[in-house]
SEMAR-614846 format. One record per residue: residue number from 1; x, y, z of N, C-alpha, C, O in turn; residue in one letter; chain. Coordinates in steps of 0.001 Angstrom, whole numbers, plus 500000, padded with zeros to 6 digits. Layout:
% SEMAR-614846
{vexmar NUM; {X; Y; Z}; {X; Y; Z}; {X; Y; Z}; {X; Y; Z}; a; A},
...
***
This chain:
% SEMAR-614846
{vexmar 1; {795132; 898928; 475240}; {794521; 897772; 475644}; {794424; 897964; 477288}; {795402; 898377; 477911}; x; A},
{vexmar 2; {793323; 897673; 477867}; {793212; 897665; 479381}; {793698; 896287; 479970}; {793741; 895311; 479221}; x; A},
{vexmar 3; {794035; 896190; 481183}; {794494; 894955; 481790}; {793289; 893938; 481748}; {793535; 892738; 481630}; x; A},
{vexmar 4; {792058; 894369; 481836}; {790960; 893454; 481766}; {791003; 892934; 480261}; {790876; 891719; 480113}; x; A},
{vexmar 5; {791155; 893658; 479229}; {791241; 893103; 477854}; {792325; 892096; 477658}; {792201; 891051; 477018}; x; A},
{vexmar 6; {793405; 892512; 478273}; {794685; 891637; 478364}; {794330; 890380; 478989}; {794547; 889349; 478353}; x; A},
{vexmar 7; {793796; 890314; 480183}; {793559; 889084; 480858}; {792640; 888111; 480021}; {792900; 886916; 479876}; x; A},
{vexmar 8; {791553; 888736; 479493}; {790771; 888044; 478739}; {791263; 887381; 477381}; {790833; 886343; 476878}; x; A},
{vexmar 9; {792176; 888146; 476945}; {792977; 887573; 475565}; {793724; 886528; 476190}; {793488; 885413; 475726}; x; A},
{vexmar 10; {794683; 886591; 477252}; {795518; 885662; 477703}; {794976; 884408; 478122}; {795639; 883371; 478126}; x; A},
{vexmar 11; {793621; 884496; 478523}; {793014; 883206; 479008}; {792597; 882225; 477830}; {792107; 881118; 478056}; x; A},
{vexmar 12; {792811; 882678; 476669}; {792465; 881861; 475578}; {793629; 880925; 475186}; {793474; 880078; 474307}; x; A},
{vexmar 13; {794922; 881102; 475918}; {796029; 880343; 475572}; {796405; 879437; 476742}; {795963; 879582; 477881}; x; A},
{vexmar 14; {797274; 878476; 476353}; {797651; 877656; 477455}; {798669; 878342; 478455}; {799492; 879130; 477989}; x; A},
{vexmar 15; {798647; 878081; 479773}; {799390; 878794; 480675}; {800903; 878537; 480628}; {801590; 879308; 481298}; x; A},
{vexmar 16; {801514; 877589; 479949}; {802743; 877425; 479848}; {803351; 877944; 478645}; {804501; 877614; 478355}; x; A},
{vexmar 17; {802610; 878809; 477848}; {803123; 879442; 476655}; {803998; 880570; 477084}; {803672; 881289; 478029}; x; A},
{vexmar 18; {805100; 880744; 476413}; {805976; 881930; 476402}; {805398; 883293; 475951}; {804688; 883281; 474945}; x; A},
{vexmar 19; {805606; 884374; 476536}; {805146; 885639; 476157}; {806330; 886474; 475694}; {807330; 886680; 476382}; x; A},
{vexmar 20; {806122; 886942; 474451}; {807388; 887614; 473661}; {806847; 888714; 473363}; {805629; 888848; 473480}; x; A},
{vexmar 21; {807687; 889772; 472897}; {807447; 891054; 472161}; {808393; 891018; 470956}; {809513; 890507; 470977}; x; A},
{vexmar 22; {807742; 891695; 469760}; {808776; 891813; 468638}; {809710; 892899; 469055}; {809448; 893862; 469775}; x; A},
{vexmar 23; {810971; 892553; 468424}; {812074; 893598; 468834}; {812318; 894374; 467582}; {812588; 895565; 467739}; x; A},
{vexmar 24; {812273; 893937; 466453}; {812557; 894665; 465212}; {811584; 894280; 464177}; {811755; 893209; 463595}; x; A},
{vexmar 25; {810623; 895001; 463893}; {809673; 894719; 462817}; {810125; 894762; 461478}; {809544; 894166; 460572}; x; A},
{vexmar 26; {811265; 895530; 461302}; {811730; 895770; 459879}; {812684; 894709; 459529}; {813187; 894742; 458406}; x; A},
{vexmar 27; {813005; 893749; 460371}; {814046; 892885; 460231}; {813353; 891445; 460018}; {813371; 890614; 460927}; x; A},
{vexmar 28; {812854; 891237; 459005}; {812108; 889864; 458788}; {812973; 889026; 457912}; {813573; 889487; 456941}; x; A},
{vexmar 29; {813025; 887564; 458350}; {813835; 886776; 457512}; {813159; 886180; 456328}; {811998; 886537; 456125}; x; A},
{vexmar 30; {813663; 885398; 455584}; {813056; 884604; 454389}; {811862; 883826; 454758}; {811056; 883586; 453859}; x; A},
{vexmar 31; {811627; 883392; 455966}; {810537; 882644; 456209}; {809423; 883474; 457183}; {808554; 882927; 457861}; x; A},
{vexmar 32; {809633; 884716; 457095}; {808603; 885479; 457592}; {808679; 885777; 459265}; {807806; 886374; 459896}; x; A},
{vexmar 33; {809830; 885264; 459783}; {810047; 885311; 461239}; {810603; 886722; 461645}; {811153; 887417; 460791}; x; A},
{vexmar 34; {810479; 887113; 462823}; {811078; 888289; 463288}; {811618; 888197; 464599}; {811056; 887473; 465420}; x; A},
{vexmar 35; {812691; 888874; 464916}; {813303; 888660; 466319}; {812420; 889230; 467322}; {811802; 890287; 467193}; x; A},
{vexmar 36; {812399; 888339; 468486}; {811463; 888638; 469768}; {812261; 888592; 470935}; {813344; 888006; 470926}; x; A},
{vexmar 37; {811788; 889197; 472003}; {812431; 888997; 473277}; {811314; 888523; 474350}; {810170; 888976; 474397}; x; A},
{vexmar 38; {811803; 887618; 475128}; {810811; 887237; 476188}; {810607; 888367; 477259}; {811487; 889150; 477617}; x; A},
{vexmar 39; {809302; 888332; 477721}; {808918; 889226; 478878}; {809543; 888765; 480095}; {809252; 887638; 480495}; x; A},
{vexmar 40; {810391; 889502; 480763}; {811055; 888994; 482093}; {810351; 889535; 483259}; {810390; 888902; 484314}; x; A},
{vexmar 41; {809706; 890651; 483176}; {809128; 891155; 484283}; {808077; 892215; 484085}; {808191; 892927; 483087}; x; A},
{vexmar 42; {807069; 892411; 484907}; {805994; 893496; 484641}; {806294; 894506; 485711}; {806637; 894146; 486837}; x; A},
{vexmar 43; {806156; 895872; 485342}; {806311; 896766; 486441}; {805023; 897970; 486165}; {804453; 898117; 485084}; x; A},
{vexmar 44; {804792; 898623; 487199}; {803624; 899588; 487282}; {804299; 900801; 487228}; {805283; 900985; 487945}; x; A},
{vexmar 45; {803859; 901712; 486408}; {804249; 903178; 486477}; {803012; 904174; 486824}; {801944; 904163; 486212}; x; A},
{vexmar 46; {803313; 904990; 487848}; {802196; 905887; 488257}; {802817; 907280; 488105}; {803926; 907514; 488585}; x; A},
{vexmar 47; {802121; 908196; 487449}; {802207; 909553; 487400}; {801248; 910491; 487312}; {800231; 910163; 486701}; x; A},
{vexmar 48; {801317; 911720; 487827}; {800302; 912676; 487784}; {799819; 912908; 486379}; {800572; 912822; 485408}; x; A},
{vexmar 49; {798466; 913223; 486295}; {797833; 913483; 485036}; {797925; 915022; 484922}; {796998; 915696; 485371}; x; A},
{vexmar 50; {798910; 915568; 484390}; {798910; 917000; 484324}; {798069; 917698; 483309}; {798114; 918928; 483292}; x; A},
{vexmar 51; {797386; 917131; 482551}; {796351; 917637; 481616}; {795057; 917904; 482382}; {794383; 918918; 482197}; x; A},
{vexmar 52; {794707; 916822; 483358}; {793253; 916880; 483919}; {793470; 917252; 485401}; {792411; 917376; 486017}; x; A},
{vexmar 53; {794407; 917425; 485998}; {794708; 917900; 487449}; {795237; 916968; 488355}; {796402; 916588; 488235}; x; A},
{vexmar 54; {794428; 916519; 489340}; {794873; 915536; 490449}; {794852; 914107; 490100}; {795305; 913277; 490889}; x; A},
{vexmar 55; {794351; 913771; 488960}; {794122; 912326; 488746}; {795400; 911641; 488464}; {796283; 912351; 487985}; x; A},
{vexmar 56; {795640; 910511; 488652}; {796878; 909677; 488452}; {796545; 908795; 487052}; {795433; 908427; 486674}; x; A},
{vexmar 57; {797706; 908593; 486470}; {797680; 907803; 485225}; {798616; 906717; 485850}; {799642; 906905; 486503}; x; A},
{vexmar 58; {797978; 905452; 485471}; {798877; 904320; 485934}; {798940; 903356; 484638}; {797947; 903152; 483940}; x; A},
{vexmar 59; {800048; 902856; 484419}; {800201; 902085; 483227}; {801051; 900751; 483836}; {801800; 900781; 484812}; x; A},
{vexmar 60; {800766; 899704; 483090}; {801405; 898434; 483217}; {802415; 898099; 482148}; {802020; 897860; 481007}; x; A},
{vexmar 61; {803554; 898072; 482420}; {804623; 897791; 481380}; {805207; 896290; 481478}; {805554; 895757; 482532}; x; A},
{vexmar 62; {805256; 895677; 480140}; {805867; 894504; 480222}; {807127; 894621; 479658}; {807266; 895053; 478514}; x; A},
{vexmar 63; {808233; 894212; 480484}; {809558; 894545; 480188}; {810343; 893347; 479936}; {810183; 892309; 480579}; x; A},
{vexmar 64; {811281; 893505; 478900}; {812146; 892487; 478314}; {813642; 892967; 478435}; {814553; 892261; 478003}; x; A},
***
């Protein structure tokens, strides 16, 4: 997913909603709920693209 796609998706939701990520997909309770963690911050990771030469690969990481 690209940042542009993420922004488009997030615009469909109220701005005061909490953003979470699933922690353990295999641990589902009897009601179908899974453990989640709230996103605490966002960081950017930049590293050289060793496969194609001088290009950089940039990733946005949602951290909990």
